[in-house]
N, C-alpha and C positions, 0 to 999 in steps of 0.2 A: 480779061482784064489778068495779068498775070499778078502771082501774091503778095508778093512787096507792092506794087502797086497797090492790090487791093486797102492792104493794112495800111498805107498810107495814107487813102483816104480817107478809112475808117477814123483812123488819127488826127490829122485837119477835122473833121465831121465833130469827131466828142470837143474837140480846143475851141472850134466855135459854138458851138454845144455853153461850154467852161465860161465862154465871152457874154453870150449869154446872157446870163442867170447874172454872173457879175455884173453887166450893165443895170439888167434889172433889179439892183440893188440888194445882189444877197454875198454872201461871205461863200467863197469856192476854195475846195483845197483838190489837189492834180496827188495824181500817185501813178507811177512808171513803175514797171519790173526791169530791170537794170543786169541784172547778172541770174544767172539758176546754173545748178548745178545737179544732175541727175534727174530723178523726175520731177518735172513740173508744170503744172496744167496750163498754164501758162506764159507764150514766150518772149526773150527781151520784145523792149518794146509797148506793148499790152497797158492799158490804160485804166483808168478810174477817176471820174468825176463826183465829189459829191457836196452837198451848198449846204448852209445855215439850218435849211427846213429838211435835211438828210435826203434828199433826191439822191437820185444815184443813177450814175451810167457808164458804161464799161464794165471788166472785169479787170485784176489781177492777178485773180485767181480764183477764189468758193472759198466757202464755209468758213471753220475759225480763221483764217490768215484771213479773209476778206474785211470780217469781224472787226478784227484788229487793225487795220490800215485805217476804217471807219475813225475809230473810236483815236486816234495818230491823227488824223486825219480835221476831226472837231477843236482837237488843242492846238495846231498848227492857227488852224483860223479863227480864234480868239487870240491868235496874239505869238502862239512858240514855237520857236525855230524851227527850221525845215529838217528833217531825221531820216536818215538812211535805216531802215528796218532790215531785219533779216531772218529769216526763218525757215527750220532744217527740221527735220526728221530722218532717224538713222534705219539704215534696213531691217533693224528689228523690228523698230517700232513701228514701218512701213505697214509691215505683215499684220500686225495688231490695229491698224484704221482703215489696214481695207484697200492697200495702198500697193504694186509691182512690186515697187522698192522706194528706196527715199532718194532723196532731195535738200537743196536746199533755193532760194528764193530771196533776192533782197530789191525789196520797191524803196524809191526816192518818192517823198509825200514834201509836195511846198504848195504854199498860198499862191491863189493865181490875184497877180494883180493889177 
């Protein structure tokens, strides 16, 4: 299967899982990588779902970024507006945290209705 088709199938599976959680009575949020620049652990289109019991599936980054996304997802599940989050690290800071180069990632977080 070509890489694009594989990514599309994985996204469909993730959305089906989110719908299943929602249909089972859980609040669910969806986070999607919408833009990257420089070094980014996950490409545009990568997604993470989280529910109100903090069940997670998928990934938008890793480490502290993913933790911050989950925190925002909790607020959105509780009624906050959808939000575009931006995370970045300069080239200088990147070396300090063990990355080869800096980068920026934008993640859109919304409630699954």
